N, C-alpha and C positions, 0 to 999 in steps of 0.2 A: 504494500500500500504506500503510494507516494503522496506528496503534499508539499506545500510551500511553508518554509520555516524561517522565522526572523530570529537572528542571533543578536543579542544586545550585550556588549561588553566594552568597557573603555580601554582595554588592553588589546592592541591589534593582533599580537601573536595568538592570544586566546581565541579571538574571532576566527582567525585563519585555521587554527587546529580543529575547532568544532565544525567549521564549514567543510573542511576536507573529509572529516569522518562521515558527515551526513551526505555530502555529494557522492561519496563512494557508494552509498546506498540508494542513489538516484533521487534524492530529494532536491527540490528547487530551493536554494538558500539565498536569503537576504541578510544584510548586516546593518547594524546601527551602533554608534560609538557612545551614546549617552541616552538618558531617559527622554529628553525632549525629542531627539531624533527618532527614538523608538515610538513615541506617541504619534508622530506625524506619519511614520512608515506604516504603523498598524492601521491607521485610518485610510491611507491612500492605497495600500497594497492588499489589505485584507488577508493576512497570512493565515494558515491553518493552525499554527502553533508558534508560541514565542518562548525562546530560551533566554532568560533574563538574569544577568549578573546582579547580585545584591549590592556589593560595595562599588559604588560609582560616584564621581563628583557631581555636584549640582543636585538633582533629585535622584535619590538612590533607587534600588530595585523595588523595595517595598512600596515606596510612594508611587513609583511608576505603575506597579501592579494595581494599587488602589485606584489610580486614575483610569487605567484600562478597564477595570471592572465597573467603573462608574459611568462609562460612556456606552449608550445603547449600541453604537456601531461596532464596539470592540469587546463588550462584556462576555460574549460567548466564545471568544478565542481562548483556548487552553494556554495557561502560563506555567512554565516550569522555572522555578527560581534556582539559580546555580551560585554556590558560595563556598568559601573555604571554611565556614563556620559549621560545626556539626552538633552544636548544643541543642537540647530539646527546646530551650527558649527561642532559639533562632527558627527552628522548624515551625513552632507554633505561631510565631509572629508572621511568618510567610503564609501559612494557611489561613490565618485570620485576615490577612490582607487580600485574600481571594485567590491565592495561587493554587494550582491543581496538583503540583508536586514540588518537591524540594530535593535537589541533587547536590551532593558534596564534591568539591574539587579534591583531587583529580577525578574527573568524571569517568566512571566505569562504562566502557562501550556497551557491554551486554545489557546493563540496567538502562542506559540511555536509550538504546534502540527499542528495548521492550516497552519502556514508558512512552516513547514517541509513537510507536505503532498503536498502543492501547488508547492513547488520547486522541489520535487521529481517527480511529474507528468510531469513537463516540462523536467526535466533531462532525464527521461526514453524515452520520445518522441524523443528528440534530439539524444540520444544514438542510438535509433533504426534507425533513419534517417542516422546517420553517418556510422553505421555498414553496412547498405544496400548500401550506396555510396561507401564504401571501397570494398565491395564484387563486386560491379559493375566495379570498377576500376581494380580489380584483374582479372576480366574476359574480360577486354578490351571494355566494353560497356558503360563506363562512362569516360568523359574527365578528363584530369589531374586536380587535386585539386587546388583550388585557395587559396592563403594564407588569413587567416582570417583578418589580419590587412589591406591588400589591399582591401578586399571585403567591410569592414566596415569603411574605413577611412573617407568617406564623409557623415557620418550618419546624420549630421545636415542639409544637403542640401535638399531643396524642400520638407520639411516635410508636409505630408497630414494628418491633425489632425481634429477630430470632437469632439466638446464639447456638451454633453447632460446635460442640467440642467434647473433650473428655469430662467425665464427672469428677473434676478435680477441685481442690481448694482454690486454685488460681481462677478457674472459670467461674466458680460460684461467687467469688469475690467480685468478678467483673459484672455478673448479673446484678449483684446488690448495689454496685456503685453506679451503674448506668441507669439512673433514675430519671423518669419523665412522668407525664401524667398517666402513663401505662407501663407496667413492669415488663421488661423483656422476657420473652419465653426462652426456655432452654431445652435442648434436645441433644442427647449423647448417643442415640441409636441411629446409625446411618440408614437403616431400613425405613425409618419413619421420616427421615430428613426431607425427602421430596414433598410428601404430603404437607409437612409443616411449612416448607418454603412456599408452596402454592397458596397458603393462607396468610402469608406475610405481605403487608402492603408496602413497607418502606425499605427495609434493609436486612440482609443476612450477614452476620459476623461468623466467619468460618475459621476455626483454629487449624491451620496447616501443620502445626507442631504436635497435634494430637497423636497418641501412639495406639489408640484402640481402633482406629479406622484410617483408611487412606484418604487424606484430605484432598489431594489432587484429583483422584477418581470421583470423589463426591462433587467437586467443583465442576468437572466435566459433565456429570449427570445433571446437575442443576442447569447448566447452559444448554443441554440437549432437550430439556423438558419444556414443552411449548408454554405451559402455564407458569413456569417459574423463571424462564430465561430473562424476563424484563426486570426482575428484582435485583438490585445491585448487591454485589458481594464485596465485603471488606474483610480481607484475610489477615490473620495473625501469622507472621512468618519468622523464620530464623534469619536474622540479619546477615549471618555469615554464609548463608546458602544463596549466593548470587544467581546461580543457574536455576535454583528453585523459585526465586522471585520472578525471573524472566519467564519460566514455564507457567507459573500461575497467571501472569498477565496475558500470556498467549492463549490460555484456556478460557479467558473471559472474565477473570477476577477484575473488578473495577479499581480497587485500591488495596494497598497493603500497609500494615503497621507492624513495626518490629517488636519482638518480645525481648526483654520485659516491657510491658505496655505502659506508656505514659498516658494517663487518663485524659488529660487536656488535649493532647495530640489526637487521641482516638476520637474524642468528641468533635474536634474540629473537622477531621476527615469524614466522620459520620455525617455531620451537618452538610458538608459539600455534596456527598453522594445523595442524600435525601432531597436536597434542593434540586439536583439534576434530575432525579427520578420523578419528582412531582412536576417539574417543568416538561419533561418528555411525555408524561401522562396527559398533561394539559394539551400539548400539541396533538397527540393521538386522538384525544376526545374531540378536539375541534375538527380534525379531519374526518372523524366518523360522523359528526354532525353535518359537516359539509357534504359528505357523500349522501347522507340521508336526505338533505335538502335538495340535492341535485337530482335525486331519483323519486322525489315525492311531489305529488300535486298539492300545492299549498292550500287550495280551497277545501278539497275533500279529504285529504290525508291518504288517498290511495296512491299506488304506484303511478308514475306518469308514462307518457308515450315512449320515452327512452328505455324504460324497463321492458315494455312490450317488445320493442324492436330488438332488444338484446336477449331477452329470455325465451321468446318464441322459437327462434332458430335452434337454441340449445335444447329445448324440450323436443323439438322435432328430431334432432340428431339422436337423442336418447331413445325416443320411441322407435326410430328405425333400427338402432343397434340392439334393442332388447325385445323388439316386436311387441311392444306394449301399446295400449290405447292412448289416445289424446283427443280431447274435445276442445272446441273453440266457440265461445259465445261473443257475439257483437250485439250491443244493446243501445237503443236510442230512446230518449224520452219524447213521447209523442206531443206535438204542438207546443214545444217548449218556447219557441219564439213568441207565441201569443201570451205566455205567462209573463215574460219580460216586458212586453208591450203594454199589457193590461195592468199588471201589479207592480212593475218596477224591477230593476235588476237586483235590489236587495232581497226581495222575495224570491227571485229566481235563484240567487246564491243559496238561500236557505233550503230551497227545494233540492238543489244539487247536493248540499251537505247531508240532508236527511236521506236522500236516495243512497248516497255512499254508505251511510250507516246501515241501511237495510241490506245493501249488497254484501257488506262484510258479514252480516249475520247469516246470510243465506249460503255463502260459499264455504267450502271446506278449508281446513287449515293449510292444505298443500296447494290450493288453488291460488292463482295470481290475478287479482282484480286491479284493473288499470283504468285511468281516465285517458281516453285518446285525445280529447279536446272538446270544448263546448259541452253539449249534452250527450256525447257519444262515449260509451264505455266498452271494455272488453274483459273477458275472463278466460285465462288459460287453465284447463283442467287436466293435469297429468293423470294418466291411468284411467280416465273416464272414456267410455265408448260413446258413440253417437246417441244411443238411447238414453244413457245416463245423463249426457249433456242436455238432451231435450227435457228430461224430467226436472233437472235443476232449473232450466230456463222457465219451465211452466210454473214451478213453485214461486220463483221470483216474480213472474208476471202477475200471478194471482195475489201475492202479498202486496205488491205495489198498488194493484187495483183496489184493495181493501183499506189502504192507509189514508189517513187524513194528514195532509202535509202542512198547510198554513192557512189559517182563517177559513176553514171548511174547503180548502182547495184540494182537489183530487187530481191525480195524474195517472196515465197509463204508459206502458213501455211496449216497444216492439223488439223482438229478439230473433236474430239469425244464428243458427247452430250448424257447425261443420265438424267433421271427424277426420282424423289423420288416416291417409291412405298411403300405401307404399309408393315411393317416388315423390311424395309431396315436398314442397318447399314452404317456407313461412308465408311467402307471397301468395301461393296457391290456396293454402288453408284459409288465410285471412280473406282472400277474395271470394271464396265460396260462402263464407259466413256473411260477408257484405251483401252478396247477391241474395242470400236467404233473407236478410234483414229488409232489403228492398222489396222482396216479394211480400213480406209481412205487412209492410206499409201499403203496398198496392191492394192488399186484401182487406183494408179497412183499419189497420193499426190494432194495437192491443192484442197482438198475435205472436205465436212462436212458430217459426218455419224452419224445417230441417233441410239442409242441403244434402241431397243424396246423389251420388255419381250415377250417370246413366251407364249401364253395363250391357254388353252385347248379349243377345239371347242365345 
């Protein structure tokens, strides 16, 4: 996985050394000599990741990081602080400033590349989600964007955490000390770990130093499980096992904290991962809502014509492959124009909404009811033959005839029914139903007409 990386260091040989390491791995590298230059480059070039030296003249790395995370255009760029200081206080200061990671000079190439690849994977996923959200907003199918600070302001509230580790004094002490409005759950049985992770909303803390189970294998299983793979994993690691750290990051662990654990550092890393998780959940929810809006008729709540055009061909393919039945209903509200002309469009809209509710009541759960446009509707009925389709249409017709819609207003519907035949296309099946609907109207409306193929004697 490649990407554009900005290296910020006031010492030119340090910049050249890091650039050479990363260019050898086919990364596109930019450089800056101080914090002010870094802020300009970040805004103009939009790098995928920033390697930022802490000790610099002017504004240091911590202040530069704070400013990057405060600007909407750059706050989503991962920042890795690089420094000669290895004290817990220094790591904590960097994490509180908004840094995603903290590397100590001289930088270990294995850890550097593992961290870069891990952060770039996350950055590319979030970039894709944001791009799709913005496209949806431009098309009017995604609601107005929520400010990130508003969304994540209460990140510490009601944390749902799971700790997977040995049933040891150290782990139990961790459970007791990680207090929030909800006590972390603890699991020492790897056979139950997947089910527990599926139930966890915010974060899994996985002890890779545990001796009673293989932590790496468990991490891989969590990432392979469809329902658990979006939950971030914060792993407890042996700091001397550099290849183990790299392996954990390759397997999909989101972040690591070294044993023995500094509680403040753990909480800072935990907070970063939870913020990220909630932000990505928000983006996915927005996209799901956008897809629903794009495929739903806003007045009736039924599927729209786009769904009909997409779903009908796939149902025909399935019917052809499995030799199963498929029925198609095309429905038209009789004399609907006169309702709008006489009673007004507000009443007409209420009639359409009420009709859609009746239609939902009458169709099966597997049927697809769509509004084609205006007063025309369609229903795809998988597994239903022509006779079953006609029976469903007749029930609907009779129900509509008996309903009172608005101010003693009554309506009727005409329905055309067609059934799948070998060699059919979506266009042919729909056209036969349309012709049957036209015949129902020609026969006086409030009728159900079935389209039957003429067969040779």
